[in-house]
C-alpha positions in Angstrom: 20.6 13.1 -2.8 21.3 9.7 -1.2 20.8 6.0 -1.8 19.5 3.2 0.4 20.1 -0.6 0.3 17.0 -2.3 1.8 17.6 -6.0 2.5 14.3 -7.8 2.8 12.0 -4.9 2.1 8.8 -6.2 0.6 6.6 -7.1 3.6 4.8 -4.9 6.2 7.9 -2.9 7.0 9.0 -2.3 3.5 5.6 -1.3 2.2 5.0 1.0 5.2 8.4 2.5 4.5 7.5 3.4 0.9 4.0 4.6 1.9 5.7 7.0 4.2 8.1 8.2 1.5 5.2 8.6 -1.0 3.6 11.1 1.5 6.6 13.3 0.9 8.4 12.5 4.1 11.9 12.8 2.8 13.2 15.3 5.4 16.5 14.2 6.9 16.8 11.2 4.7 17.1 13.0 1.3 16.7 9.7 -0.5 16.6 9.5 -4.3 17.1 5.8 -5.0 16.5 2.5 -3.2 17.9 -0.9 -4.0 15.8 -3.8 -2.6 17.4 -7.3 -2.2 14.6 -9.8 -1.6 14.0 -13.4 -2.5 10.3 -12.7 -3.0 8.9 -11.7 -6.4 6.6 -9.1 -4.9 7.0 -5.6 -6.2 6.1 -2.4 -4.2 4.0 0.3 -5.9 5.8 3.6 -5.1 6.6 6.9 -6.7 10.1 6.4 -5.3 12.8 5.0 -7.6 13.4 1.4 -6.7 15.8 -1.2 -8.2 15.1 -4.8 -7.4 17.6 -7.7 -7.0 15.5 -10.8 -6.6 17.8 -13.1 -4.7 18.3 -14.4 -1.2 21.0 -12.3 0.5 22.7 -15.6 1.3 23.6 -16.0 -2.3 24.5 -12.4 -3.2 28.1 -12.0 -4.3 28.4 -8.2 -4.1 26.5 -5.4 -2.5 26.6 -1.8 -3.8 28.1 1.2 -1.9 25.1 3.2 -0.6 24.6 5.9 2.0 22.3 3.7 4.1 21.5 0.1 4.6 18.4 -1.3 6.4 19.0 -5.0 7.2 15.5 -6.5 7.7 16.0 -9.9 6.1 14.0 -12.6 7.9 13.1 -16.2 7.2 11.0 -18.7 9.1 14.2 -20.8 9.1 16.5 -19.4 11.7 19.6 -21.3 10.4 19.0 -19.5 7.1 18.8 -16.1 8.9 22.3 -16.8 10.4 23.7 -17.9 7.1 22.3 -14.9 5.3 23.9 -12.5 7.8 27.3 -14.3 7.6 27.2 -13.7 3.8 26.2 -10.1 4.3 29.1 -9.6 6.7 31.6 -11.0 4.2 30.4 -8.6 1.6 31.1 -5.5 3.7 34.4 -3.7 3.0 36.1 -0.5 4.0 34.0 1.5 1.6 30.9 0.6 3.6 32.4 2.2 6.7 30.8 5.5 5.6 27.4 3.8 5.3 24.8 4.1 8.1 23.5 0.6 8.9 20.3 -0.3 10.7 19.4 -3.8 11.9 15.8 -4.5 12.7 15.7 -6.7 15.7 12.7 -7.5 17.9 11.2 -7.0 21.3 11.2 -10.8 21.5 14.8 -10.6 22.7 13.4 -9.7 26.2 11.6 -13.1 26.3 8.2 -13.7 27.7 7.2 -11.2 30.4 4.7 -12.3 33.0 4.7 -9.0 35.0 3.4 -5.6 34.1 6.8 -4.0 33.6 7.9 -2.2 30.5 11.0 -3.5 28.7 14.1 -1.3 28.8 17.1 -1.5 26.5 19.6 -1.6 29.4 18.2 -4.6 31.1 20.1 -7.8 30.8 18.6 -10.3 28.3 17.5 -13.5 30.0 17.6 -17.0 28.4 15.2 -18.1 31.2 12.6 -15.7 29.9 13.3 -16.6 26.2 12.9 -20.3 27.1 9.3 -19.6 28.2 8.5 -19.2 24.5 7.8 -22.4 22.6 8.6 -23.5 19.0 9.6 -21.0 16.4 9.3 -17.9 18.7 12.0 -19.2 21.0 14.5 -19.9 18.2 13.5 -16.5 16.6 14.3 -14.6 19.8 17.7 -16.4 20.3 18.6 -15.7 16.6 17.8 -12.0 17.0 20.1 -11.9 20.1 22.9 -13.6 18.1 22.5 -11.1 15.3 22.4 -8.1 17.6 25.8 -9.2 19.0 27.1 -9.6 15.4 26.1 -6.1 14.5 27.8 -4.9 17.7 31.0 -6.6 16.5 30.7 -4.7 13.2 30.5 -1.4 15.0 33.7 -2.3 16.9 35.3 -2.8 13.5 34.5 0.7 12.5 31.0 0.4 10.9 28.2 2.8 11.8 25.4 0.7 13.2 22.1 1.0 15.1 19.7 -1.7 16.3 16.0 -1.2 16.4 14.0 -3.6 18.6 10.5 -3.7 17.0 7.3 -4.3 19.0 3.6 -4.3 17.8 2.3 -2.1 15.1 -0.9 -0.8 13.5 -1.3 0.8 10.1 -2.4 0.5 6.5 -0.3 -2.6 5.7 -0.9 -4.5 8.9 -3.2 -7.1 7.3 -0.2 -8.4 5.3 1.1 -10.2 8.4 -1.2 -13.0 9.4 0.7 -13.5 12.7 -0.5 -10.2 14.2 -3.3 -10.5 16.7 -4.9 -7.3 15.4 -4.9 -8.8 11.9 -6.7 -11.9 13.1 -9.4 -9.8 14.9 -10.0 -7.5 12.0 -10.2 -10.3 9.5 -12.8 -12.0 11.7 -14.7 -8.7 12.0 -14.7 -8.2 8.2 -16.1 -11.7 7.6 -19.7 -11.0 6.6 -20.8 -14.5 7.3 -20.1 -14.1 11.0 -22.0 -12.0 13.6 -19.2 -12.1 16.2 -15.4 -12.2 16.7 -13.8 -14.8 19.0 -11.0 -14.4 21.5 -9.1 -17.6 22.1 -6.4 -16.6 24.6 -7.4 -16.8 28.3 -4.3 -14.9 29.5 -4.2 -11.2 30.4 -2.5 -10.0 27.2 -1.1 -6.5 27.0 0.3 -4.8 24.0 1.5 -1.3 22.8 0.5 -0.6 19.2 2.7 1.9 17.3 1.3 3.6 14.2 3.2 2.6 11.1 3.9 6.3 10.3 5.6 6.7 13.6 7.4 3.4 13.1 9.0 4.6 9.8 9.7 8.1 11.2 11.5 6.5 14.1 13.5 4.1 12.0 14.7 6.8 9.7 15.9 8.9 12.7 17.7 5.9 14.2 19.2 5.0 10.8 20.5 8.6 10.3 22.1 8.6 13.7 23.8 5.2 13.4 27.4 5.3 14.6 30.2 3.2 16.0 28.6 3.0 19.4 25.9 0.7 18.0 23.0 2.2 20.0 20.0 0.0 20.6 16.5 1.5 20.7 13.0 0.1 21.4 10.6 1.0 18.7 7.0 0.7 19.7 4.2 2.4 21.7 4.2 2.6 25.5 0.4 3.1 25.5 -0.9 -0.1 27.0 -3.8 -1.8 25.3 -5.3 -5.2 26.4 -6.3 -7.7 23.7 -9.7 -7.8 25.3 -10.1 -4.0 24.8 -8.7 -4.3 21.3 -11.4 -7.0 20.4 -14.1 -4.9 22.0 -13.1 -1.7 20.0 -12.9 -3.6 16.7 -16.2 -5.4 17.3 -17.9 -2.0 18.0 -16.6 -0.5 14.8 -18.0 -3.5 12.8 -21.2 -3.8 14.9 -20.4 -7.3 16.0 -20.2 -9.1 19.4 -17.2 -10.5 21.1 -17.3 -14.2 22.1 -14.9 -16.1 24.3 -14.1 -19.7 23.9 -13.3 -19.9 27.6 -15.2 -18.8 30.7 -14.7 -15.3 31.9 -14.6 -16.5 35.5 -11.4 -18.4 34.5 -9.9 -15.2 33.1 -10.5 -13.4 36.3 -8.9 -16.2 38.4 -6.0 -16.8 36.0 -2.8 -15.1 37.0 -1.1 -15.7 33.6 0.2 -12.4 32.1 1.6 -11.8 28.7 3.1 -8.2 28.8 4.8 -6.9 25.6 5.1 -3.2 26.0 8.4 -1.2 25.6 9.8 1.6 27.5 10.6 4.3 24.9 12.3 6.8 27.2 15.7 6.2 25.6 14.5 7.1 22.1 12.7 10.2 23.5 15.6 11.4 25.4 18.5 10.5 23.1 16.9 11.2 19.7 14.0 13.5 20.7 11.5 11.1 19.2 7.8 11.0 20.2 4.6 9.4 19.2 2.4 11.4 16.9 -0.6 9.0 17.0 -2.6 7.5 19.9 -4.1 4.0 19.5 -7.7 5.0 19.0 -6.7 7.4 16.2 -4.6 4.7 14.5 -7.3 2.1 14.7 -9.9 4.5 13.3 -7.5 5.4 10.4 -6.9 1.7 9.7 -10.6 0.7 9.6 -11.4 3.7 7.3 -9.1 2.1 4.7 -11.1 -1.1 4.5 
């Protein structure tokens, strides 16, 4: 049996990971013990054996030798994210060269896309597209690119590394993250004092929602196949869903109306597109990965749990 070091594993990703393991999905990973390093005090309820180190990775002085590492540390302060990685890098030694390492990046590295074109791993990353973001999201995307390049350097030094660019997700733990559009819409729908849910974005917004079970299954496969080539994979669904359709489906399931705080005539005339959907052909062809859930199925499963 094998061990895993999960750095930053108490949010949506970490909880979805242990939900998946608790369903008995240990095939391939053969995991017996996980060590979580997190600055948060939150503990995960799981049948799986977990040891906690409650500390910011930036201040850790030693990390154990494990079979696997998932590096998912993320702060709202991007300078801290870089400082945390720099400390992590210093803690790696030759004994870790037998460890499989996965870095969770983001589809945000492709920047804002204003055309209906799925994002591919081999396309050059454009600072012009990233600069279309504003505020935190722009800095976040730039930091993810820097860290991807740092993990590539680790692979050149003999470490077994993979990078997973994460997109949009749906699943049991999705309501943890208040920044998700789907979270906002479901929370509105669940509000018993309101008879409708409101859409605020006048743009043509397109997303691909991957089920959290598929997310973890894919991450495990990518982790196991980490090597010195530092392969990069998109992790998400290529089934396109508009936010307008998402709002309509959620409103129907809660028997509510959809209201718009802008005129629909403006939406029809407006050419602004926000397209955030990955191509997942590389993961399908290279790792034989596929989607086990479609969007409607995942949405029905999510709503059943609340």
